[in-house]
C-alpha positions in Angstrom: 10.1 24.3 55.3 11.3 20.9 54.1 13.8 20.7 51.4 12.4 19.2 48.2 14.2 16.3 46.5 14.6 16.0 42.7 11.8 13.5 42.3 9.4 15.9 44.2 9.8 18.3 41.3 9.1 15.5 38.8 5.8 14.6 40.7 4.9 18.3 40.8 5.7 18.8 37.1 3.5 15.8 36.1 0.6 17.2 38.2 1.0 20.5 36.4 0.9 18.8 33.0 -2.2 16.8 34.0 -3.9 19.8 35.4 -3.3 21.9 32.3 -4.4 19.1 30.1 -7.7 18.6 32.1 -8.2 22.4 32.0 -7.8 22.6 28.3 -10.0 19.6 27.8 -12.8 21.1 30.0 -12.7 24.6 28.7 -11.7 24.2 25.0 -12.4 20.5 24.4 -8.7 20.2 23.4 -6.5 17.3 24.6 -2.9 18.7 24.5 -1.2 15.4 25.4 -3.3 13.5 22.8 -2.5 16.2 20.2 1.3 16.0 20.9 1.6 12.2 21.4 -1.4 10.7 19.7 -3.4 7.9 21.3 -0.6 5.4 21.5 1.8 4.1 24.1 3.5 7.4 24.8 0.3 9.2 25.6 -0.9 6.3 27.9 2.5 6.4 29.6 2.1 10.1 30.3 -1.5 9.6 31.6 -0.3 6.8 33.8 2.6 8.9 35.2 0.2 11.7 35.9 -2.1 9.4 37.8 0.9 7.9 39.8 2.1 11.3 40.6 -1.3 12.3 42.0 -1.3 9.2 44.2 2.2 9.7 45.4 1.5 13.4 46.2 -1.7 12.5 48.0 0.1 10.0 50.2 3.0 12.5 50.9 0.5 15.1 51.9 -1.4 12.7 54.2 1.9 11.5 55.8 3.3 15.0 56.3 
């Protein structure tokens, strides 16, 4: 099993946040990130980071 680097855990954590947020949105129509951070720059930054982490993780899985 490959050793995970620190940034791997960051990508994984962001994917968990995104997955939980989408789950809450789909099941309960509740946007946790929006509720915590509003609709401003911080929320958009988190959404962007979640999207980037999904792309990075996808490429890492393909290249593995």
